[in-house]
C-alpha positions in Angstrom: 135.5 -55.4 -28.2 132.2 -54.5 -26.6 129.1 -56.5 -27.2 126.1 -54.3 -26.3 123.1 -56.7 -26.2 119.4 -56.0 -25.8 117.4 -59.0 -24.5 113.7 -58.8 -25.4 110.7 -61.1 -25.1 107.4 -61.5 -23.3 107.2 -61.9 -19.6 107.9 -65.3 -18.0 110.0 -66.6 -20.9 113.2 -67.0 -19.0 115.2 -64.0 -20.3 116.6 -63.3 -16.9 117.3 -66.9 -16.3 119.2 -67.1 -19.6 121.2 -64.0 -18.7 122.1 -65.1 -15.2 122.9 -68.6 -16.4 125.4 -67.1 -18.9 126.9 -64.8 -16.3 127.1 -67.1 -13.3 126.6 -70.7 -14.7 123.8 -71.1 -12.2 120.1 -71.5 -12.8 117.7 -69.3 -10.8 114.1 -69.9 -11.7 112.2 -66.9 -10.2 112.7 -63.3 -11.1 110.6 -60.2 -10.6 109.6 -57.8 -13.4 112.7 -55.6 -13.1 114.8 -54.2 -15.9 118.5 -55.1 -15.4 121.8 -54.3 -16.9 124.6 -56.9 -16.6 128.3 -56.9 -17.6 130.8 -59.7 -18.0 134.2 -59.9 -19.7 134.9 -63.1 -21.6 137.7 -64.3 -23.8 136.6 -65.7 -27.2 139.2 -66.9 -29.7 141.9 -65.0 -27.8 140.0 -61.7 -27.9 138.6 -60.0 -24.8 134.9 -59.3 -25.2 132.9 -57.1 -22.8 129.3 -58.2 -22.7 126.9 -55.5 -21.7 123.4 -57.1 -21.5 120.3 -55.0 -21.1 117.5 -57.3 -20.0 114.4 -55.2 -20.8 110.9 -55.9 -19.6 109.6 -53.5 -22.2 108.5 -54.4 -25.8 107.5 -51.0 -27.2 108.9 -49.5 -30.4 110.6 -46.7 -28.5 112.8 -49.2 -26.6 114.1 -50.6 -29.8 114.4 -47.4 -31.7 115.7 -45.5 -28.7 118.8 -47.6 -28.2 121.2 -46.8 -31.0 124.1 -48.1 -28.9 122.6 -51.6 -28.9 124.1 -53.4 -31.8 122.9 -56.9 -31.1 119.6 -58.4 -30.0 118.4 -61.6 -28.5 114.7 -62.2 -28.8 113.5 -64.9 -26.4 110.2 -66.8 -26.3 109.0 -69.8 -24.4 108.4 -72.9 -26.4 105.4 -73.5 -24.1 103.8 -70.2 -24.7 102.4 -69.3 -28.2 101.8 -65.7 -27.1 105.4 -65.2 -26.3 106.3 -66.4 -29.8 103.9 -63.8 -31.2 105.5 -61.1 -29.1 108.9 -62.0 -30.6 107.4 -61.9 -34.1 106.1 -58.4 -33.4 109.4 -57.3 -31.9 111.2 -58.5 -35.0 108.9 -56.4 -37.2 109.6 -53.4 -35.0 113.4 -54.0 -35.3 113.2 -54.3 -39.1 111.1 -51.2 -39.4 113.5 -49.1 -37.3 116.8 -50.5 -38.5 118.4 -52.0 -41.6 118.2 -55.8 -41.4 121.9 -56.2 -42.0 122.9 -53.6 -39.4 121.6 -55.5 -36.3 122.6 -59.1 -35.7 119.6 -60.8 -34.2 119.2 -64.2 -32.6 115.8 -65.8 -31.8 116.0 -68.1 -28.9 113.3 -70.6 -27.9 113.7 -71.3 -24.1 112.4 -74.0 -21.8 113.3 -76.9 -24.1 113.3 -79.1 -21.0 109.4 -78.7 -21.0 108.8 -80.6 -24.2 105.6 -82.1 -23.0 104.1 -78.5 -22.7 105.4 -77.4 -26.1 103.0 -75.1 -28.1 105.6 -73.7 -30.6 107.4 -76.2 -32.8 111.1 -76.0 -33.5 110.2 -75.7 -37.2 108.2 -72.5 -36.6 111.1 -70.9 -34.7 113.5 -71.9 -37.4 111.2 -70.7 -40.2 110.8 -67.3 -38.5 114.5 -67.0 -38.1 115.3 -68.0 -41.7 112.6 -65.6 -43.1 114.1 -62.7 -41.2 117.8 -63.7 -41.6 118.3 -64.3 -37.9 120.2 -67.0 -36.0 118.1 -69.5 -34.1 118.6 -71.6 -31.0 116.4 -73.7 -28.7 117.8 -74.0 -25.2 117.0 -74.8 -21.7 118.4 -72.3 -19.2 117.3 -74.6 -16.5 119.2 -77.6 -17.7 122.5 -76.6 -19.3 125.0 -73.8 -19.2 126.7 -74.8 -22.5 123.6 -74.1 -24.7 123.3 -70.6 -23.2 127.0 -70.0 -23.6 126.7 -71.0 -27.3 123.9 -68.4 -27.9 126.0 -65.5 -26.6 129.2 -66.6 -28.3 127.3 -67.1 -31.6 126.1 -63.5 -31.3 129.8 -62.4 -31.2 130.4 -64.5 -34.3 127.5 -62.7 -36.1 129.0 -59.4 -35.2 132.4 -60.4 -36.5 130.8 -61.6 -39.8 128.9 -58.4 -40.2 132.0 -56.3 -39.6 134.0 -58.4 -42.1 131.3 -58.0 -44.7 131.2 -54.2 -44.2 135.0 -54.1 -44.6 134.8 -56.2 -47.8 132.0 -54.0 -49.2 133.9 -50.8 -48.3 136.9 -52.2 -50.1 134.9 -53.1 -53.2 133.3 -49.6 -53.2 136.7 -48.0 -53.0 138.0 -50.0 -56.0 134.9 -49.1 -58.0 135.4 -45.4 -57.1 139.0 -45.5 -58.1 138.3 -47.2 -61.4 135.4 -44.8 -62.1 137.6 -41.8 -61.3 140.3 -43.0 -63.7 138.0 -43.8 -66.5 135.8 -40.9 -65.8 138.7 -38.5 -66.3 139.7 -40.1 -69.6 136.2 -39.6 -71.0 136.2 -36.0 -69.9 139.5 -35.3 -71.8 
């Protein structure tokens, strides 16, 4: 299975730190403003998953709409930066305008949990935004722990599996409805 992931967020929220922590288990605090694509193969529940992560520095509509191959998204903000939270809210609106809400699993991640004393976005605000948009939500510290970051990426895979299972179930129900309609529709026509 491939997990094509688009990481979006404002600058200086730790998107690259989050990605590199996931890929290497190390924390590196300083990154330039470069767009990067990373890959990693991981085994989750006995299944091999190829993570392809596009860490984008851009936030425009065309980045979101222009990437039909990206089936999962992680929107990152800094809990210490209200402006970055507002950027995530705008990006979420762009995603919902360009795609069906159920077709794109999205996680909202508040980063820099280790900087509680500088917090300007409450956990409740992040959770409320995620709930209102039917997204997953996490608060992590890429600087402090690997495990929290790992859980974010693995949860995204779980969301993809859930979405696929729901589609299969819906397709099965639709097939049954069509079959029943075809049988009873023919009888009425006779």
